[in-house]
LUMKOL-435160 format. One record per residue (C-alpha): x, y, z; residue number from 0. Coordinates in nm, 3 decimals. Each point is the difference from the previous one (the first is absolute). Layout:
N
xx; yy; zz; resi
X; Y; Z; NUM
...
// end
This chain:
443
xx; yy; zz; resi
-0.026; -1.874; 2.455; 0
-0.085; 0.336; -0.104; 1
0.218; 0.100; -0.306; 2
0.100; 0.316; -0.114; 3
-0.162; 0.225; 0.257; 4
-0.038; 0.361; -0.082; 5
-0.228; 0.295; 0.004; 6
-0.205; 0.235; -0.226; 7
0.316; 0.201; -0.059; 8
0.127; -0.299; -0.140; 9
-0.263; -0.025; -0.274; 10
0.040; 0.388; -0.066; 11
0.355; -0.031; -0.044; 12
-0.094; -0.292; -0.255; 13
-0.237; 0.245; -0.180; 14
0.256; 0.293; -0.062; 15
0.238; -0.228; -0.091; 16
-0.176; -0.048; -0.322; 17
0.086; 0.365; -0.101; 18
0.285; -0.090; -0.191; 19
0.120; 0.018; -0.364; 20
-0.337; -0.024; -0.154; 21
-0.032; 0.365; 0.144; 22
0.354; 0.166; -0.029; 23
0.102; -0.252; -0.316; 24
-0.304; -0.035; -0.197; 25
-0.209; 0.339; 0.054; 26
0.193; 0.109; -0.327; 27
-0.067; -0.325; -0.191; 28
-0.379; 0.011; 0.040; 29
-0.024; 0.349; -0.077; 30
0.192; -0.073; -0.346; 31
-0.243; -0.285; -0.040; 32
-0.333; 0.173; 0.076; 33
0.081; 0.349; 0.004; 34
-0.250; 0.225; 0.240; 35
-0.248; -0.282; -0.001; 36
0.261; -0.202; 0.224; 37
-0.221; 0.159; 0.287; 38
-0.288; -0.214; -0.083; 39
0.206; -0.296; 0.005; 40
0.130; 0.092; 0.371; 41
-0.339; 0.071; 0.082; 42
-0.178; -0.306; -0.140; 43
0.291; -0.257; 0.142; 44
-0.025; 0.190; 0.346; 45
-0.377; -0.062; 0.028; 46
0.018; -0.369; -0.104; 47
0.292; -0.062; 0.280; 48
-0.248; 0.166; 0.255; 49
-0.254; -0.247; -0.105; 50
0.237; -0.287; 0.009; 51
0.136; 0.086; 0.339; 52
-0.333; 0.083; 0.149; 53
-0.083; -0.366; -0.105; 54
0.350; -0.133; 0.163; 55
-0.123; 0.165; 0.325; 56
-0.340; -0.171; -0.024; 57
0.150; -0.324; -0.021; 58
0.247; 0.048; 0.260; 59
-0.254; 0.116; 0.255; 60
-0.244; -0.274; -0.096; 61
0.250; -0.253; 0.095; 62
0.030; -0.173; 0.327; 63
0.336; -0.144; -0.073; 64
0.277; 0.181; -0.172; 65
0.261; -0.151; -0.219; 66
0.302; 0.162; -0.150; 67
0.034; 0.048; -0.346; 68
-0.224; 0.111; -0.289; 69
-0.162; -0.376; 0.008; 70
-0.119; 0.069; 0.355; 71
-0.204; 0.274; -0.084; 72
-0.174; -0.152; -0.301; 73
0.034; -0.354; 0.035; 74
-0.382; -0.044; 0.223; 75
-0.147; 0.186; -0.312; 76
0.149; -0.131; -0.325; 77
0.156; -0.317; 0.092; 78
0.372; -0.140; 0.105; 79
0.095; -0.011; -0.376; 80
-0.051; 0.340; -0.072; 81
0.099; 0.093; 0.306; 82
0.335; -0.179; -0.086; 83
-0.020; 0.164; -0.366; 84
-0.035; 0.366; 0.181; 85
0.268; -0.026; 0.242; 86
0.251; -0.141; -0.241; 87
-0.076; 0.248; -0.288; 88
0.021; 0.289; 0.288; 89
0.339; -0.153; 0.107; 90
0.139; 0.026; -0.356; 91
-0.130; 0.334; -0.049; 92
0.202; 0.108; 0.311; 93
0.275; -0.233; -0.126; 94
0.025; 0.222; -0.313; 95
-0.056; 0.317; 0.203; 96
0.297; -0.039; 0.195; 97
0.186; -0.071; -0.354; 98
-0.118; 0.355; -0.158; 99
0.016; 0.232; 0.340; 100
0.357; -0.166; 0.069; 101
0.101; 0.093; -0.363; 102
-0.139; 0.314; 0.035; 103
0.209; 0.087; 0.346; 104
0.308; -0.096; -0.133; 105
-0.031; 0.209; -0.313; 106
-0.089; 0.310; 0.185; 107
0.302; -0.093; 0.238; 108
0.203; 0.031; -0.286; 109
-0.096; 0.329; -0.137; 110
0.081; 0.117; 0.356; 111
0.326; -0.155; 0.019; 112
0.133; -0.045; -0.342; 113
0.283; -0.216; -0.084; 114
-0.073; -0.309; 0.210; 115
-0.165; -0.289; -0.140; 116
-0.385; -0.076; 0.038; 117
0.069; -0.352; 0.167; 118
0.149; 0.176; 0.280; 119
-0.303; 0.181; 0.082; 120
-0.212; -0.274; -0.048; 121
0.216; -0.212; 0.215; 122
-0.060; 0.307; 0.251; 123
-0.398; -0.028; -0.032; 124
0.001; -0.375; 0.005; 125
0.217; -0.027; 0.308; 126
-0.183; 0.310; 0.205; 127
-0.340; -0.125; -0.079; 128
0.062; -0.356; 0.056; 129
0.138; 0.108; 0.366; 130
-0.279; 0.212; 0.086; 131
-0.265; -0.267; -0.049; 132
0.207; -0.288; 0.162; 133
0.035; 0.198; 0.309; 134
-0.339; 0.035; 0.099; 135
-0.361; 0.129; -0.071; 136
0.043; 0.294; 0.210; 137
0.346; 0.099; -0.162; 138
-0.213; -0.017; -0.350; 139
-0.262; 0.231; 0.123; 140
0.264; 0.262; 0.174; 141
0.197; 0.011; -0.332; 142
-0.296; 0.008; -0.200; 143
-0.188; 0.268; 0.177; 144
0.288; 0.265; -0.031; 145
0.072; -0.111; -0.374; 146
-0.358; 0.079; -0.040; 147
0.009; 0.347; 0.192; 148
0.271; 0.108; -0.211; 149
-0.163; -0.055; -0.310; 150
-0.342; 0.098; 0.094; 151
0.145; 0.318; 0.130; 152
0.153; 0.091; -0.325; 153
-0.315; -0.061; -0.178; 154
-0.218; 0.249; 0.252; 155
0.267; 0.242; -0.056; 156
-0.055; -0.034; -0.393; 157
-0.375; 0.017; 0.057; 158
0.031; 0.328; 0.190; 159
0.248; 0.146; -0.211; 160
-0.191; -0.064; -0.305; 161
-0.321; 0.129; 0.127; 162
0.179; 0.318; 0.111; 163
0.138; 0.024; -0.379; 164
-0.349; -0.037; -0.152; 165
-0.173; 0.254; 0.253; 166
0.273; 0.268; -0.087; 167
-0.034; -0.082; -0.392; 168
0.397; 0.087; -0.034; 169
0.128; -0.033; -0.344; 170
0.357; 0.153; 0.050; 171
0.148; -0.330; 0.120; 172
-0.176; -0.198; -0.294; 173
-0.335; -0.122; 0.174; 174
-0.331; 0.087; -0.119; 175
0.045; 0.147; -0.366; 176
0.025; 0.404; -0.038; 177
-0.202; 0.154; -0.237; 178
0.218; -0.007; -0.303; 179
0.021; -0.388; 0.039; 180
-0.364; -0.021; 0.040; 181
-0.043; 0.185; -0.330; 182
0.270; -0.186; -0.202; 183
-0.203; -0.333; 0.103; 184
-0.341; 0.106; -0.046; 185
0.001; -0.164; -0.347; 186
0.081; -0.338; 0.145; 187
-0.205; -0.073; 0.305; 188
0.115; -0.291; 0.205; 189
-0.183; -0.310; -0.006; 190
-0.135; -0.204; 0.338; 191
0.102; -0.330; -0.167; 192
0.247; 0.058; -0.284; 193
0.006; -0.393; -0.048; 194
-0.358; -0.091; 0.032; 195
-0.142; -0.290; 0.237; 196
0.306; -0.202; -0.105; 197
0.253; 0.260; 0.170; 198
-0.261; 0.005; 0.339; 199
0.042; -0.430; -0.004; 200
0.347; -0.004; -0.061; 201
0.079; 0.240; 0.294; 202
-0.217; -0.218; 0.233; 203
0.335; -0.249; -0.025; 204
0.198; 0.257; 0.202; 205
-0.305; 0.117; 0.202; 206
-0.130; -0.307; 0.119; 207
0.367; -0.080; 0.058; 208
0.028; 0.300; 0.207; 209
-0.286; -0.074; 0.230; 210
0.107; -0.384; 0.028; 211
0.098; -0.079; 0.346; 212
-0.305; 0.150; 0.223; 213
-0.122; -0.373; -0.013; 214
0.298; -0.046; 0.267; 215
-0.271; 0.090; 0.254; 216
-0.191; -0.354; -0.051; 217
0.358; -0.166; 0.033; 218
0.070; 0.129; 0.337; 219
-0.365; -0.074; 0.180; 220
0.152; -0.292; 0.180; 221
0.286; 0.252; 0.127; 222
-0.192; 0.271; 0.144; 223
-0.113; 0.014; 0.361; 224
-0.366; 0.106; -0.110; 225
-0.051; -0.059; -0.355; 226
-0.389; 0.101; 0.042; 227
0.141; 0.366; 0.079; 228
0.336; 0.004; -0.180; 229
-0.116; -0.084; -0.344; 230
-0.337; 0.196; -0.010; 231
0.218; 0.279; 0.088; 232
0.248; -0.048; -0.298; 233
-0.273; -0.031; -0.243; 234
-0.148; 0.303; 0.077; 235
0.325; 0.167; -0.068; 236
0.079; -0.163; -0.352; 237
-0.207; 0.253; -0.174; 238
0.129; 0.316; 0.171; 239
0.317; -0.114; -0.054; 240
-0.053; -0.064; -0.408; 241
-0.159; 0.344; 0.001; 242
0.289; 0.168; 0.197; 243
0.314; -0.164; -0.165; 244
-0.077; -0.106; -0.328; 245
-0.297; 0.203; -0.146; 246
0.105; 0.347; 0.115; 247
0.378; -0.027; -0.046; 248
-0.088; -0.110; -0.363; 249
-0.257; 0.254; -0.039; 250
0.246; 0.279; 0.123; 251
0.244; -0.101; -0.269; 252
-0.195; 0.004; -0.275; 253
-0.136; 0.349; 0.117; 254
0.360; 0.150; 0.105; 255
0.168; -0.174; -0.313; 256
-0.083; -0.084; -0.374; 257
-0.090; -0.344; -0.042; 258
0.239; -0.074; -0.231; 259
0.258; 0.102; 0.187; 260
-0.062; -0.196; 0.326; 261
-0.038; -0.315; -0.254; 262
0.315; 0.086; -0.161; 263
0.249; -0.350; 0.075; 264
0.307; 0.244; 0.005; 265
-0.177; 0.223; 0.224; 266
0.085; 0.029; 0.392; 267
-0.252; -0.146; 0.238; 268
-0.294; 0.239; 0.025; 269
0.078; 0.049; 0.340; 270
0.355; 0.095; -0.030; 271
-0.123; 0.255; -0.293; 272
-0.261; 0.168; 0.227; 273
0.244; 0.020; 0.324; 274
0.286; 0.130; -0.248; 275
-0.194; 0.272; -0.183; 276
-0.103; 0.175; 0.350; 277
0.403; 0.005; 0.058; 278
0.061; -0.280; 0.257; 279
0.374; -0.061; -0.020; 280
0.064; -0.356; -0.115; 281
-0.340; -0.089; -0.060; 282
0.070; -0.263; -0.209; 283
0.255; -0.181; 0.235; 284
-0.296; 0.052; 0.291; 285
-0.239; -0.191; -0.223; 286
0.226; -0.229; -0.069; 287
0.068; -0.104; 0.369; 288
-0.389; -0.006; 0.062; 289
-0.036; -0.212; -0.300; 290
0.261; -0.239; 0.126; 291
-0.186; -0.026; 0.359; 292
-0.357; -0.022; -0.170; 293
0.111; -0.326; -0.200; 294
0.237; -0.165; 0.252; 295
-0.346; 0.035; 0.234; 296
-0.167; -0.166; -0.292; 297
0.264; -0.276; 0.001; 298
-0.020; -0.025; 0.414; 299
-0.410; -0.052; -0.050; 300
0.052; -0.271; -0.260; 301
0.257; -0.199; 0.169; 302
-0.242; -0.017; 0.279; 303
-0.326; -0.080; -0.236; 304
0.193; -0.277; -0.197; 305
0.149; -0.184; 0.306; 306
-0.318; 0.001; 0.192; 307
-0.223; -0.117; -0.316; 308
0.275; -0.267; -0.032; 309
-0.023; -0.101; 0.370; 310
-0.392; -0.003; -0.005; 311
0.026; -0.237; -0.301; 312
0.242; -0.260; 0.114; 313
-0.083; 0.008; 0.384; 314
-0.095; -0.337; 0.101; 315
0.155; -0.191; -0.290; 316
0.139; -0.343; 0.068; 317
0.281; 0.025; -0.241; 318
0.349; 0.113; 0.085; 319
-0.039; 0.312; -0.179; 320
-0.318; 0.058; 0.145; 321
0.140; -0.023; 0.382; 322
0.318; 0.192; -0.120; 323
-0.192; 0.311; -0.112; 324
-0.246; -0.044; 0.253; 325
0.244; 0.075; 0.286; 326
0.008; 0.300; 0.216; 327
0.257; 0.168; 0.181; 328
0.052; 0.115; 0.345; 329
-0.174; 0.330; -0.074; 330
-0.281; -0.191; -0.155; 331
0.111; 0.077; -0.390; 332
0.006; -0.279; -0.269; 333
0.355; 0.051; -0.060; 334
0.036; -0.256; -0.307; 335
-0.312; 0.165; -0.155; 336
0.174; 0.332; -0.011; 337
0.326; -0.147; -0.155; 338
-0.179; -0.175; -0.265; 339
-0.229; 0.337; -0.086; 340
0.333; 0.219; 0.041; 341
0.189; -0.245; -0.228; 342
-0.207; 0.157; -0.288; 343
0.183; 0.329; 0.033; 344
0.319; -0.154; -0.129; 345
-0.174; -0.135; -0.311; 346
-0.182; 0.331; -0.063; 347
0.367; 0.184; -0.038; 348
0.073; -0.276; -0.275; 349
-0.314; 0.067; -0.146; 350
0.033; 0.387; -0.008; 351
0.328; -0.019; -0.180; 352
-0.125; -0.205; -0.278; 353
-0.315; 0.179; -0.089; 354
0.152; 0.360; 0.099; 355
-0.256; 0.279; 0.010; 356
-0.302; -0.170; -0.095; 357
0.020; -0.217; 0.297; 358
-0.188; 0.196; 0.248; 359
-0.291; 0.077; -0.273; 360
0.004; -0.375; -0.045; 361
-0.038; -0.141; 0.349; 362
-0.268; 0.273; 0.086; 363
-0.191; -0.077; -0.259; 364
0.005; -0.367; 0.085; 365
-0.065; 0.063; 0.352; 366
-0.338; 0.220; -0.098; 367
-0.132; -0.310; -0.190; 368
0.064; -0.247; 0.343; 369
-0.130; 0.276; 0.215; 370
-0.321; 0.033; -0.200; 371
-0.049; -0.366; 0.065; 372
0.040; 0.028; 0.381; 373
-0.278; 0.294; -0.018; 374
-0.230; -0.189; -0.219; 375
0.026; -0.321; 0.255; 376
-0.054; 0.230; 0.308; 377
-0.278; 0.122; -0.172; 378
-0.183; -0.337; -0.059; 379
0.073; -0.108; 0.327; 380
-0.140; 0.299; 0.164; 381
-0.325; -0.021; -0.229; 382
-0.045; -0.370; 0.113; 383
-0.004; 0.159; 0.379; 384
-0.253; 0.257; -0.091; 385
-0.225; -0.246; -0.159; 386
0.062; -0.251; 0.265; 387
-0.054; 0.223; 0.274; 388
-0.226; 0.245; -0.102; 389
-0.009; 0.184; 0.342; 390
0.381; 0.074; -0.060; 391
-0.075; 0.318; -0.248; 392
-0.260; 0.180; -0.196; 393
-0.105; 0.006; -0.370; 394
0.204; 0.295; -0.086; 395
0.342; -0.178; 0.105; 396
-0.096; -0.311; -0.201; 397
-0.103; 0.186; -0.309; 398
0.346; 0.176; 0.028; 399
0.209; -0.275; 0.075; 400
-0.172; -0.194; -0.299; 401
0.056; 0.319; -0.248; 402
0.365; 0.010; 0.096; 403
0.057; -0.373; -0.032; 404
-0.158; 0.035; -0.363; 405
0.207; 0.308; -0.058; 406
0.357; -0.145; 0.107; 407
-0.105; -0.340; -0.215; 408
-0.043; 0.242; -0.294; 409
0.313; 0.175; 0.082; 410
0.198; -0.347; 0.018; 411
-0.112; -0.120; -0.347; 412
0.106; 0.351; -0.137; 413
0.331; -0.008; 0.161; 414
0.039; -0.330; -0.174; 415
-0.093; 0.117; -0.344; 416
0.173; 0.354; 0.021; 417
0.342; -0.067; 0.162; 418
0.306; -0.232; -0.109; 419
-0.074; -0.347; -0.053; 420
0.306; -0.097; 0.243; 421
-0.166; 0.186; 0.304; 422
-0.310; -0.242; -0.066; 423
0.192; -0.284; -0.034; 424
0.230; 0.065; 0.298; 425
-0.357; 0.015; 0.230; 426
-0.143; -0.296; -0.181; 427
0.307; -0.186; 0.120; 428
-0.036; 0.118; 0.350; 429
-0.333; -0.090; 0.022; 430
-0.018; -0.345; -0.181; 431
0.311; -0.055; 0.260; 432
-0.226; 0.134; 0.291; 433
-0.300; -0.202; -0.101; 434
0.101; -0.327; -0.066; 435
0.253; -0.019; 0.294; 436
-0.250; -0.081; 0.238; 437
-0.019; -0.339; 0.163; 438
-0.310; -0.075; 0.253; 439
0.126; -0.033; 0.355; 440
-0.048; -0.382; 0.099; 441
-0.235; -0.037; 0.307; 442
// end
């Protein structure tokens, strides 16, 4: 029986869904951590992601039988145990993403409609996201398409406006320092990396979190009508999207606004600042609505990812729970798996109330740990394919994959050393549970 049938548009909807709070909420945070050197963080992480996705594409294309989930992609190359580990780590990552994004959209809704308790907005987000995913794959894809269209359109408008402001070199509106400002700041030239290499590494926590989600293409291989066409097409667009929707906006923020102003935690979103200074009325409200749409889009994609990953891991289990979670509705969606995954949204409301303003930063940091682990596993699996079947690719791709693997391993070690121990412990617990929960299937 064919499950979750879709097309390439579905794959693209998932990829656009990855653009969420990492860009709209995280841009100011990473600039504060790394200064202008944050551009280097985005470029390096983007290149690493492209190499990872290229490897995923090769693994998908060189498999005759496509199985759902992360495990279905990597199991033929690294074995069932490590495939099980990768799938559960990835599932737990998206469960944490659900909490982070749901808390974010609830907070911004409260800003837009003050006086209403956060739990009301959280309930709306949880019910709406669950309903969309329960209905059908087509409903998810269509909703995600339009949500993505809105946020992408705003980013493109910002890019066009920013380039125009750079070209006209306008200091009247506060963009591009005038002669007097330049003279007053000549004695203190700005530093490219004011916090050194450690600042760049710290910023990678949010940058990797921002890029996390593009791996969704590997989960949807069994749901596309022609994965050998859809997946490579989606992968080729990854690098273009990263440059267009992350590197260019961050560059414009740094060029048009003093980086210390952008990184001020009390300052409005850089998007709102730029739109407001050019005289767009109610720019802060407009950008608030866009941010809400963007983050809800990420919630929508996260529900899809977690439910499908859970379904793929539990499918075929002889246990009562396995049979329940592996059940499909008449629309061919895993209803119970979606309900289990969506339940974490209600847990997230409680946790966000306990941890307060620092909750998003904590969850984003822990997510970047597990995303890094997932990327490393995908690279190892790709290297196994490359060396087993030498005709798959050339020596340059093998070398690039090996270099990125070493680089990501180094970043992961440095993340453990330089970031709060609570993040490391949280990631370690997830990894231990994922690894030791494996049970070899009986013949």
